[in-house]
C-alpha positions in Angstrom: -11.6 20.3 33.7 -8.2 22.0 33.8 -6.9 19.3 36.2 -7.8 16.5 33.9 -6.3 18.3 30.9 -3.0 18.7 32.9 -3.0 15.0 33.6 -3.8 14.2 29.9 -0.8 16.1 28.5 1.9 14.1 30.2 0.2 10.8 29.3 0.0 11.9 25.6 3.7 12.7 25.7 4.5 9.3 27.2 2.4 7.4 24.7 3.8 9.2 21.7 7.3 8.4 22.9 6.6 4.7 22.3 6.0 4.9 18.6 8.4 3.2 16.3 9.2 4.1 12.8 9.9 1.4 10.2 11.6 2.2 7.0 9.3 2.5 4.0 9.8 0.4 1.0 8.5 1.2 -2.5 7.2 -2.4 -2.6 5.0 -2.2 0.5 1.5 -3.2 -0.4 2.3 -4.2 -3.9 1.8 -7.6 -5.4 2.1 -8.8 -8.9 -1.2 -9.4 -10.6 -1.3 -12.8 -12.3 -4.7 -13.6 -13.9 -5.2 -16.9 -15.5 -4.9 -17.3 -19.3 -8.7 -17.4 -19.7 -9.2 -14.3 -17.6 -6.4 -12.5 -19.5 -8.1 -13.3 -22.9 -11.5 -12.2 -21.7 -10.2 -9.0 -20.2 -8.2 -8.2 -23.4 -11.3 -8.8 -25.5 -13.8 -6.9 -23.3 -11.9 -4.3 -21.3 -8.6 -3.2 -22.9 -8.1 -0.1 -20.7 -8.2 -2.4 -17.6 -5.8 -4.8 -19.3 -3.4 -1.8 -19.8 -3.8 -0.9 -16.1 -2.8 -4.4 -15.0 0.2 -4.3 -17.4 1.3 -0.9 -16.1 0.9 -2.1 -12.5 3.1 -5.1 -13.1 5.6 -3.1 -15.1 5.9 -0.5 -12.3 6.5 -3.3 -9.7 9.2 -4.9 -12.0 10.9 -1.5 -12.4 10.9 -1.0 -8.6 12.4 -4.5 -8.3 9.5 -5.7 -6.2 9.4 -9.0 -8.2 
C-alpha cells in the first residue's frame, strides 16, 4: 500500500505539470439571443419577466463588447 502511494505521488506531480492555463475572457460561453419576431411577440405577451431576462442578457454582452 505504501509503495503504491509512493509511486503515485511522483506521477501526480508529473501530470499536474502538463496543465496549461488559457486566459479567461468575459465573453467565454456567451452568445447573443436572437429570437424570431414571432417568438419575441409571443414572449412579450405571455412571459414579460423572461423577455426582460433576455434583454438583460443581450445588454450585458453588448456592454462587455462580446458582440
